[in-house]
C-alpha positions as CSV (number, residue, x, y, z in Angstrom):
1,M,103.9,78.1,112.6
2,N,100.9,80.4,113.0
3,R,98.5,77.7,111.9
4,E,99.9,75.2,114.4
5,L,99.7,77.6,117.3
6,G,96.6,79.4,116.2
7,A,98.4,82.8,116.4
8,T,98.6,85.8,114.2
9,I,102.1,87.0,113.2
10,R,102.6,90.6,112.1
11,M,105.7,91.6,110.2
12,A,106.6,95.1,109.0
13,A,108.9,95.0,106.0
14,H,110.1,97.3,103.2
15,D,111.5,94.3,101.4
16,A,109.2,92.6,98.8
17,Y,111.2,89.4,98.9
18,S,110.6,88.9,102.6
19,A,106.9,89.9,102.3
20,G,106.6,87.3,99.5
21,Y,106.7,84.5,102.2
22,C,103.5,85.8,103.9
23,K,100.1,84.4,103.3
24,R,98.6,87.9,103.1
25,I,100.2,91.3,102.5
26,L,98.6,94.6,103.4
27,F,99.9,97.7,101.8
28,L,99.8,101.0,103.6
29,A,99.4,104.5,102.2
30,D,99.3,107.6,104.4
31,R,99.1,105.4,107.5
32,E,95.9,103.6,106.3
33,Y,95.4,100.3,104.5
34,A,95.6,100.9,100.8
35,F,94.8,97.3,99.5
36,P,95.4,93.7,100.4
37,V,97.2,90.9,98.4
38,K,96.4,87.3,99.1
39,R,98.4,84.2,98.1
40,R,96.6,82.0,95.5
41,G,98.7,78.9,95.8
42,K,101.5,77.3,97.7
43,G,104.2,79.2,95.8
44,K,105.6,82.6,96.7
45,I,103.7,85.7,95.6
46,M,106.7,87.3,94.0
């Protein structure tokens, strides 16, 4: 959906299963970005 509309979608989740559907995941530590994880293929990250 975001590619078709050219929009960015932000989702906050504490659930790794839900986050696994995202193209890119940013982990936070002490209210700052700790490290990013990017999807390498078409499959889920998890």
